C-alpha positions in Angstrom: -17.1 14.1 45.4 -20.5 16.0 44.5 -23.0 12.9 42.3 -23.8 16.3 39.9 -20.0 16.5 39.6 -19.7 13.4 38.6 -22.6 13.7 35.9 -21.3 17.3 34.5 -17.9 16.3 34.0 -19.2 12.7 32.1 -21.3 15.0 29.8 -19.0 17.2 28.3 -16.2 14.3 27.8 -19.6 12.6 26.0 -19.8 15.8 24.0 -16.1 16.5 23.0 -16.2 13.0 22.0 -19.2 12.9 20.0 -18.0 16.6 18.4 -14.5 14.9 18.0 -15.1 11.9 15.9 -17.9 14.1 13.9 -14.7 16.8 12.4 -12.5 13.7 11.9 -15.9 12.6 9.4 -15.8 15.2 8.4 -11.9 15.8 7.7 -11.9 12.1 6.2 -14.8 13.1 3.8 -13.5 16.3 2.0 -10.5 15.0 1.8 -8.9 14.0 -1.8 -9.6 10.6 -2.5 -6.0 11.0 -4.4 -2.7 11.8 -3.0 0.9 11.9 -5.4 3.4 10.3 -2.0 6.4 10.6 -4.3 7.8 11.0 -7.8 10.4 9.1 -9.4 11.7 10.2 -12.5 14.2 7.9 -14.5 15.5 10.4 -16.9 18.5 10.3 -20.1 18.9 11.6 -23.1 15.9 11.4 -25.7 13.0 9.6 -22.6 11.8 9.9 -19.5 9.6 7.2 -16.9 8.3 9.0 -13.8 6.9 7.1 -11.5 4.6 7.6 -9.5 3.6 5.8 -5.9 -0.5 7.4 -5.6 -2.5 6.4 -2.2 -5.9 6.3 -2.1 -7.1 7.1 1.2 -10.4 6.2 0.5 -12.7 2.9 0.9 -13.4 2.7 -2.7 -11.6 2.2 -5.6 -10.7 5.3 -7.8 -9.5 5.6 -11.4 -7.6 7.4 -13.5 -8.9 8.1 -17.1 -6.3 11.5 -17.7 -3.4 12.2 -16.2 -1.5 15.9 -16.9 1.4 16.8 -15.1 2.7 20.4 -14.6 6.4 22.1 -13.7 4.1 25.0 -12.3 0.9 26.9 -12.9 0.3 30.5 -14.8 -1.1 33.3 -12.7 -2.9 36.0 -14.4 -4.9 39.8 -14.3 -6.3 40.7 -17.2 -8.6 43.7 -18.3 -10.6 43.4 -21.2 -11.1 46.6 -23.0 -14.4 48.4 -20.8 -14.9 45.9 -18.5 -12.7 45.2 -14.7 -9.3 43.5 -13.8 -9.5 39.7 -13.6 -7.8 37.1 -11.9 -6.9 33.6 -12.7 -5.2 30.8 -12.5 -4.2 28.7 -15.4 -2.8 25.6 -16.7 0.0 25.8 -19.7 1.1 24.1 -21.9 4.2 25.7 -22.1 5.0 23.8 -18.2 3.7 20.5 -19.2 5.6 17.7 -18.9 3.3 15.4 -20.4 0.0 14.1 -21.4 -1.5 10.6 -20.3 -4.6 8.9 -21.6 -4.4 5.5 -20.6 -6.4 4.2 -17.7 -5.5 3.3 -14.5 -7.3 2.1 -10.6 -5.9 3.4 -7.5 -7.1 -0.2 -5.6 -9.5 1.2 -2.4 -7.2 1.9 0.6 -3.7 1.1 -1.5 -0.3 2.3 -3.2 -0.2 2.1 -6.4 2.8 2.8 -8.5 2.2 4.4 -11.8 4.7 4.6 -14.6 4.8 6.9 -17.2 6.6 7.6 -20.2 7.5 11.2 -21.8 9.6 11.6 -24.1 12.4 14.5 -23.8 14.8 14.9 -20.5 13.0 17.9 -19.1 14.7 19.8 -15.8 12.4 19.0 -13.3 11.5 21.4 -10.6 11.1 21.4 -7.1 7.5 20.3 -6.7 5.4 19.3 -9.6 1.4 19.8 -10.8 -1.0 17.1 -10.9 -4.0 17.7 -12.6 -5.8 13.6 -12.2 -9.7 13.2 -14.3 -10.9 10.7 -12.1 -13.5 8.6 -11.6 -14.3 10.7 -8.6 -13.8 13.9 -10.2 -10.5 16.6 -11.3 -8.0 16.7 -8.5 -4.7 19.3 -8.2 -2.5 17.6 -6.7 1.2 18.5 -5.7 3.7 16.5 -4.8 7.2 17.6 -3.2 9.4 14.4 -3.3 10.8 14.0 -6.6 13.9 12.0 -7.3 15.4 12.5 -10.1 18.0 9.5 -11.8 19.9 10.7 -14.6 20.3 6.6 -16.0 24.0 6.4 -17.9 25.3 9.2 -16.6 28.1 8.5 -14.3 29.6 10.9 -11.6 33.3 10.4 -10.6 34.2 11.9 -7.0 36.3 11.6 -3.3 34.9 11.1 -0.3 37.1 12.7 2.4 35.2 10.3 5.6 32.6 7.8 5.2 31.0 6.4 8.7 28.0 4.5 10.0 26.4 4.0 12.3 23.4 1.4 13.4 21.4 3.9 14.3 19.6 6.5 12.7 19.7 9.5 15.7 23.6 8.8 16.1 23.6 9.6 12.6 21.5 12.5 12.7 24.5 13.8 15.3 27.7 13.3 13.6 25.8 14.9 10.5 24.8 17.7 12.0 28.1 17.6 14.3 29.7 17.7 11.1 28.2 20.6 9.4 28.6 22.2 12.9 33.2 21.8 12.7 32.9 22.6 9.1 31.3 25.9 9.9 33.8 27.2 12.4 36.5 25.5 9.7 35.3 28.2 7.2 34.5 31.2 9.8 38.1 30.9 11.0 39.9 30.6 7.5 38.0 34.1 6.3 39.5 35.6 9.8 
């Protein structure tokens, strides 16, 4: 092997590592410091408790000054008299689930549970929008991992089968196999 080929290969590898480390550093710096990983909602007939699992992805603590929760954004197209059409995204109070003005501190590089009480038992969509006013700016965060627990509500059902498995792979295989059997049974019944 030629000495020049080895030097060129090592120089290319060094430049690739440098570019990659700069890109990773840039990505980490532009990310929002907080992420709402999960929301659990305990709901009864007159009130709800929102439990937010918040992750701080930075090496410094972040203080949440105000938190708002919305079902969705409102998108408007409007034309004022004598003007041009305008597009706007808005957070509407009609889509609001709660407002919280208590201050919470999320420690550096940590996960924290925050409990927020709200009045009423609203219908909850598949994803929620959180508008957070923090010590490091204003952030809009979406959360799709939502679990609603209705407290004081009983459900009665009968079980056709319930199997236990020691591994996740075996359970997933059995689950998909039983779905396939259900679909073929339904298909045969329709013929």
